[in-house]
N, C-alpha and C positions, 0 to 999 in steps of 0.2 A: 523124292520119288518120281519116277522118269516112266514115262509108255515104254511099255516093250523092253521092260528092265531083264535082268537075267535071273534066276535061283541060288539063293532061296530066297523067303521075302523076307524084305529089307528098308532103309530108310538111311539115305543120307543125313549128318548132322557137320554143321561148319559152325566152327569156334574159334577167332579170333585167325590165326594162321595154321591152326590144325581142321582137320578134314577126317572123317568116320565114317564109318558104316553100321549101325546095327541090326539084328537079327528081330525081325520082331515077335517070333514064337518064342526063342529061347530068349531073348529080353539080354541082349548078350552083345559087345562090339566084337565083329568078326573081319574089322578090316580100318586100317589107320590109325589114329592115335588121338586121345584127348588128354586135356589135365582132370586129374581128378575129380574134383568138383564138378566140373562142365561135365562128365562121364556119370555119374552118381546123379547129376540133375536131368541129364539125357535118358536116360532107366529108369530113372524113377515117372518122368512124363509119360515114356512108354507104356509103361506098367497101367498107370490112370489109364490111356489110352488106346489100349493092345488091339480092342473090337474094332473100331475107330479106324486103325491104321491097318488092318486085315482089308477092311472094306476100302477104304481108298486104295489097297494095292490092287486087291480084284477090279475095280474100275480102270486103273490103268492100264490094266493086261488088256481087259479089253477098251482100250484107245477111249475111255470117258474120260472127262473131267472131274480129279476126287474133291471131294469136302473140304470144307476150309477144320481143322482143329484147334480147337484152344491152344493157346502156351501155357506155360505153368506162370504164376502170379506171386 
């Protein structure tokens, strides 16, 4: 996430040479591409942490430091 980023609410994913953007509310890839397994993992993680991602989006929009979100294990 970036401060003052554009709508819709989203986060950026980087995996090897791949880059993508995932919509937080719809839980879908909206830009770029990822290998199938990486995309599934990113979407599973986003589903588990959707409320935290939305909270961080709002913090970034208010130019405040987002909170850490645990990675997949």
